[in-house]
C-alpha positions in Angstrom: 0.0 0.0 0.0 1.2 3.5 -0.8 0.0 7.0 -1.5 -0.2 8.3 -5.1 3.0 10.2 -4.7 4.9 7.1 -3.7 5.1 7.9 0.0 4.1 5.7 3.0 4.9 2.4 1.1 4.3 -0.6 3.2 3.8 -4.3 2.7 0.8 -5.6 4.6 1.1 -8.7 6.8 -1.7 -10.7 5.2 -1.4 -14.5 5.3 0.5 -16.2 2.6 -1.6 -16.9 -0.5 -2.5 -15.8 -4.0 -4.6 -12.6 -4.0 -6.2 -10.6 -6.7 -8.3 -7.4 -7.2 -7.9 -5.6 -3.9 -10.3 -2.7 -3.1 -10.1 0.0 -0.4 -13.1 0.6 1.9 -14.8 4.1 1.9 -13.2 4.8 5.4 -9.8 3.6 4.1 -9.5 1.3 7.1 -10.0 -2.0 5.3 -9.0 -3.7 2.1 -11.1 -6.4 0.5 -9.5 -9.0 -1.8 -10.0 -12.3 -3.5 -8.0 -15.3 -2.4 -7.8 -18.3 -4.7 -7.2 -21.7 -3.1 -7.0 -24.3 -5.8 -4.4 -24.3 -8.6 -5.9 -25.3 -12.0 -4.4 -28.0 -14.3 -1.6 -26.9 -16.6 -2.9 -25.5 -19.8 -6.1 -24.1 -18.3 -7.3 -20.6 -19.2 -7.0 -19.5 -15.6 -4.5 -20.2 -12.9 -6.7 -20.6 -9.8 -10.2 -21.6 -8.7 -12.1 -21.8 -5.4 -12.0 -18.0 -4.7 -13.4 -16.4 -1.5 -13.4 -12.8 -0.5 -11.3 -11.7 2.5 -10.8 -8.4 4.2 -7.6 -6.9 5.7 -8.2 -4.6 8.7 -5.6 -1.9 8.7 -6.3 -1.0 12.3 -6.0 -4.5 13.7 -3.4 -5.6 11.1 -5.2 -8.9 10.4 -7.3 -10.6 7.7 -10.5 -12.5 8.0 -13.0 -14.0 5.5 -15.6 -11.3 4.5 -18.4 -13.7 3.7 -18.9 -17.3 2.8 -17.1 -19.5 2.0 -18.8 -19.7 -1.4 -15.8 -21.0 -3.5 -16.4 -19.0 -6.7 -14.8 -20.7 -9.8 -13.6 -17.5 -11.3 -13.6 -13.8 -10.1 -13.2 -10.3 -11.3 -13.3 -6.8 -9.8 -14.9 -6.1 -6.5 -16.0 -2.8 -4.9 -17.3 -1.6 -1.6 -20.9 -0.4 -1.7 -20.6 0.8 1.9 -18.4 -0.2 4.8 -20.3 -3.6 5.3 -21.3 -4.5 1.7 -19.4 -5.5 -1.4 -20.2 -5.7 -5.0 -18.6 -8.8 -6.5 -18.0 -9.9 -10.1 -17.7 -13.7 -10.0 -18.5 -16.8 -12.0 -20.3 -19.8 -10.5 -20.1 -20.5 -6.7 -19.1 -24.1 -6.3 -21.3 -24.4 -3.3 -24.4 -23.7 -5.5 -27.0 -26.5 -5.3 -27.2 -26.7 -9.1 -24.7 -27.6 -11.8 -23.2 -24.6 -13.7 -25.5 -24.8 -16.7 -28.7 -25.1 -14.6 -27.5 -22.4 -12.1 -26.7 -20.0 -15.0 -30.1 -20.6 -16.6 -31.9 -20.0 -13.4 -30.3 -16.6 -12.9 -30.1 -15.4 -16.5 -26.3 -16.0 -16.5 -25.7 -13.1 -14.1 -22.1 -12.9 -12.8 -22.8 -10.1 -10.3 -23.3 -10.5 -6.5 -23.9 -8.3 -3.6 -22.8 -9.7 -0.2 -22.8 -8.4 3.4 -20.0 -8.9 5.9 -20.4 -12.1 7.8 -23.0 -13.5 5.4 -23.0 -17.3 5.4 -25.9 -18.0 3.1 -25.1 -17.9 -0.6 -26.6 -14.7 -2.1 -28.5 -15.1 -5.4 -26.9 -13.3 -8.3 -27.8 -9.6 -8.6 -29.4 -8.1 -11.7 -30.7 -11.4 -12.9 -33.4 -9.4 -14.8 -30.5 -8.3 -17.2 -29.3 -11.2 -19.3 -25.5 -12.0 -19.0 -24.8 -9.2 -16.6 -21.1 -8.9 -15.7 -18.3 -6.5 -15.0 -20.4 -4.4 -12.7 -19.2 -1.2 -11.0 -20.9 1.5 -8.9 -20.7 5.4 -9.0 -21.0 7.6 -6.0 -24.7 8.2 -6.6 -25.5 4.5 -6.3 -26.0 3.9 -10.1 -24.7 0.5 -11.3 -22.9 0.0 -14.6 -22.3 -3.3 -16.4 -22.3 -5.4 -19.5 -25.8 -6.7 -20.3 -28.0 -7.9 -23.1 -30.6 -5.4 -24.4 -33.6 -7.7 -25.3 -34.0 -5.9 -28.6 -30.5 -4.9 -29.7 -28.2 -7.5 -28.0 -24.9 -6.8 -26.3 -24.9 -3.4 -24.5 -23.4 -1.1 -22.0 -26.0 -1.0 -19.2 -26.9 1.4 -16.4 -29.2 0.6 -13.5 -30.1 3.8 -11.7 -30.6 4.2 -8.0 -34.3 4.3 -8.8 -33.9 0.9 -10.6 -34.4 2.4 -14.1 -32.5 0.5 -16.8 -30.8 2.1 -19.8 -28.9 0.4 -22.6 -26.2 1.7 -25.0 -25.6 -0.6 -28.0 -21.9 -1.6 -28.3 -19.9 -0.8 -31.4 -17.3 -3.4 -30.4 -17.6 -7.2 -30.5 -15.0 -8.4 -28.0 -15.1 -6.4 -24.7 -13.2 -7.7 -21.8 -14.0 -5.4 -18.9 -16.0 -2.3 -18.0 -15.7 0.3 -15.3 -17.7 3.5 -14.6 -16.0 6.7 -13.3 -17.1 7.8 -9.8 -19.2 10.7 -11.2 -21.1 8.5 -13.7 -20.0 10.5 -16.7 -18.1 7.7 -18.6 -17.9 4.0 -18.9 -14.3 2.9 -19.7 -13.6 -0.5 -21.3 -11.0 -2.8 -22.7 -11.5 -4.8 -25.9 -9.6 -7.3 -28.1 -8.1 -6.0 -31.3 -8.2 -8.5 -34.1 -9.0 -12.2 -33.8 -10.7 -13.7 -30.8 -7.4 -15.3 -29.6 -5.4 -12.1 -30.1 -3.5 -10.9 -27.0 -3.6 -7.3 -28.2 -5.9 -5.0 -26.2 -7.2 -1.5 -26.7 -9.1 0.9 -24.5 -12.1 3.1 -25.1 -14.8 5.1 -23.3 -18.5 5.9 -23.7 -19.7 9.4 -22.8 -23.0 8.6 -21.2 -24.8 11.9 -21.7 -24.1 12.2 -25.4 -23.6 8.6 -26.3 -20.2 9.5 -27.9 -17.6 6.8 -28.2 -14.0 7.7 -27.5 -10.8 5.9 -28.3 -8.4 6.1 -25.3 -4.7 6.3 -26.4 -2.3 5.3 -23.6 0.8 7.6 -23.6 4.1 5.9 -24.4 6.3 4.8 -21.6 8.9 7.3 -22.7 6.6 10.1 -21.6 6.0 8.6 -18.1 7.2 10.2 -14.9 8.7 7.9 -12.4 7.4 8.0 -8.8 10.1 7.4 -6.1 8.8 4.9 -3.6 9.5 5.8 0.0 9.1 3.0 2.6 7.5 3.9 6.0 10.3 4.5 8.5 
């Protein structure tokens, strides 16, 4: 953990493990993260499975399981909704009573969950009324943004307002890989594959939500970057 200027760098004393996608709580006193428990066979598309969400308490300097265990097969970004609630992007909890196909069909293939701290009962996927919902994020006004299927026009950028009103923007790209909304709800940024499906080349873009304008995001070259000296805590 460090501040944006590189100061106060410190390695946290979380238990040994393989962690992904950390997120800071609104009070900046806790960090939620995924921990994967089971290595997958060589040649698999992913490295780990059996993920559960944990939380590191910066005040107590210790980690504990946030909710579950639910043993999600694959996971994505997570975000605090409030101090005690997390928005999760995850694929198929292995503790689900149904097989993956039946479970997906039951909930319209949603890969979005909302879970409370200490929750032991598996929550049903959120936004199951939006087919194939995934890559969800939240702005500061409690509007949710995600990938979803418009019943009439297909693959879309999707916003669910705090009043539960749904709006779709038809996608001009065919191979998105992740979405995220900016905190003020002005844009949705995304990654997508350039070229063939198996291509490793990625590009970035953004949707201006008020106007519906699509922007290409060009990442500056490394030559123009400014280094940030990292200063460990003394």
